[in-house]
Residue, then its C-alpha position, 0 to 999 in steps of 0.5 A: m599630060r603635063g603636071r600629072f606627075a611632078p618631077k622629083g622635088m617638084t610640087g604639082v603646081e610647079a610642074q604646070l609652070g614653064p621651066g623658068e617659073a617652075a625653077g623660081a617656084a621651086a627655089m622659093r619653096r626650098e627657101r621657105e622649107e629651110r626657114v622652118i624649124d621643125l621641132r614637132s618630132d624626131t620622125v620628120t628627119r630626111p634620109s641622109e645622102e649616105m642612106r639614099r645611096a645605100m637604098a639605091n644600091a641595096e641588094v634585095g629579094d622577097d622578104v616574105y620568103g626570107e630572101d631579102p639579104t639586106v633585111n636579113r643583115l639588118e635583123q641579124r645586126a639588131a639582134e647582135l646589138f641586143a644580145r638576142p637570138a633573133a629580130l624582125f623588121v616591121p614597118t612601124g613601132t606601133m606594129g612591133n608593139q602590137i605584135a608583141i602584145h598579141l603574142h604575149t597575151r590571150p583575149g580577156q586579159e589586162i595589160l599594165c602600162e604607165s598612163r602616158a604610154h604610147i600603146y595606151n594613147y596613140e595606138m588606136a585601141m589595137p590591144g582591144a581590136f587585135s588582141g582582145c585585151l584591156i589596158r589598165p593605165v598606172l599613174t605615176a608622178d614622174g613617168v617612171l613606172t616602178w614595181p611599187a606603182l604596178a603592184p596594186a594594179l596587178s590582178l592575179e587571183a582576183p574574183y571572176h569579174r576582174a580580168r587577169t594581168g597578162l602583160i606589163v609594158v615599159e616605155n623607155t624613154l617615156n615620150m609624153a612624160g618628156g622623154i624621161v628615162t627608166p633607171p636600169p635597177v627599176a626596170a630590172e626589178i619589174c622584170r624580176r618580180a613579173r617573171d616570178l609571177g609568170i607575167p611577161v614584160h615587153l619593152d617599148g624602146a622606141r627611143i631606147f638608144n636615147a635612154a642608152t645615151t643618157l645613161r651611158r649604158p649599152v642598149e643590151e643592158l637596158a633591155r636585159g630581162f625583158d621578154s621582147v623589145m621594140f625599137c624605132l629606126s625612124k626616130g632619133l636614128g634618122a631612118p625614113v621608115g621602120s622599126m625592129l622587134i626583138g626576142d627569142e627564135e620561137f617568138i620571132h617565128r610567131a611574130r612573122i606570122a602576126r606581121k603577115m596578118l597585119g599586112g606587114g609583108m613588105r616584099q623587096a624591103g631591102i631598099l628600106a632596110a638599107a637605110g635602117l642599117v646606116a641609121l643603126e650604125k651611125g645614128p646612136a653616136r650623134l644622139a648626145e648632140d640632140h640631148a644637148n640641144a634639148a637641154f639648151l632649149a629647156a634652159g632658155l625656156a626656164n628663164l621665161p616667165r610664162a613658160e612652166l617647166d623644170p629643166g632638170r627633168v629634160q633627160s633626152n631629146i624631148v622638152i614639154f613645157g606648160v603654157a597656161k600662163t599665156g591664157e591660151p590653149a596649147a593648140k593656139f600657142v602652137e599656131k602662133l609659133a608656126a607663124r614664126n616658122v617654128l613647128a611644135g606640137a600640143a602635148g595636152p590642153d596647156s602643154v607644148r612638146l619640142v623634140t630635137h633631132l639630126d635635122v635641127s642645129r644649135q643655131q636653129c634651136q637658138a632661133a626657135l628660142e627667140a621665137l618662143q621668147a617673143l611669145l612667152a616673155r612677160d606682157 
C-alpha cells in the first residue's frame, strides 16, 4: 500500500505524493531542518558518514552469549582508556547508572548525590523502584559536591529510624549546574574518605570526556578511585546510541546479569557498537570546539540586559542562563526562541539551557545569539 512505509529520509506524507511533489516536499523539509539550530542537548547529533559506514560493515554476533566481536572490541577499548579490567555496553546512561546503584547497595539504604544530579531528577525514581533505595540530595552553592558538604548527610551509626548511607554518586560534569567540572582533588577526597568508611562511590561520568577536555587530564585520572564509572557515547562524542559501564571483572560480571534483568540484552548490538567505537576514538579530540562555542554564547549573553548568567561559570559545553527579567516563564521564552528557529530547553521555571555539540557550528552559534539578542535586549 503506497505510503505505508516511507522510503529512507521521507515522511509518511511525502510518500503519498507523486515523485515530483515528494521531491519538492523533501527538499523543503531538508531546508527547514538546516535552518533550525538545535541547542536542546548534545544527544541530538546525527551519526557521521564514517559511523554509518562502520555500522553497515560491522561484524556481529549474539552479545547476550558474549559473541559479538564489535561489542567486545568496544568494551575492551573503553576499559583500556579508563585503566580498568572490564566494561559493559548498555543502551543508555540511565541503565548504566541504575545497574551500578543496584550492585552497590541493598534495599533500605540511602544514596547521596548533589541536588541537581541526573540520578535524582531524571531517572524516573529507579533507585527506589529497582533497588529499594532512597536518594538524599545534598545542596551545594555551585554544583561541586565536596566531602565537607557530604559529611553532614552521612548516616552510619544513626538510630534505627534512619536509613544507612549505602552509596555516594558524583556527576562530572554536572549537567544541571551548567556543566560544572569537579576538580580532581575534590573527587579524590570523596573517594578516599568514603573508602575509609566502607561506602562505595559511583561516577556518573555521562560527560566525563568534557571534564577531561576542560581540565586537560586523561579520563583515567578523573575516574581514579571510583568503584564504578558510567559514561555516554551518545552525548558529546556523537554516537547515535549507547553508554559504557566500567569496573572490575566481578562487578561487570554481575552487571551483565542486572542488564539482562532490565531488558538490556541487545543481541547483534555490534551495529551500534561500531558507531560507539568511532565516537570513542574520534569524539574526544573535537570537544574543545564545543566548549569554545559555549563560551562564545555565554560571552554574548552576558552583554544582554535581560539575561542572567556568569560567563566565568561556563566550563564545558552547557550554558544555563536566567530569563526572569523578561517577565515570562522559561517555557514561554523557549517557545519564542523556537519561532526564531533556535531550539533550547527550559532548565527550571526561569532558566534556559543551551548545549553545544558537533552538529552546531560557530556560524550557527552566531545566528542563535542574534535570535537571543532579539528577545533579551532591553525593551
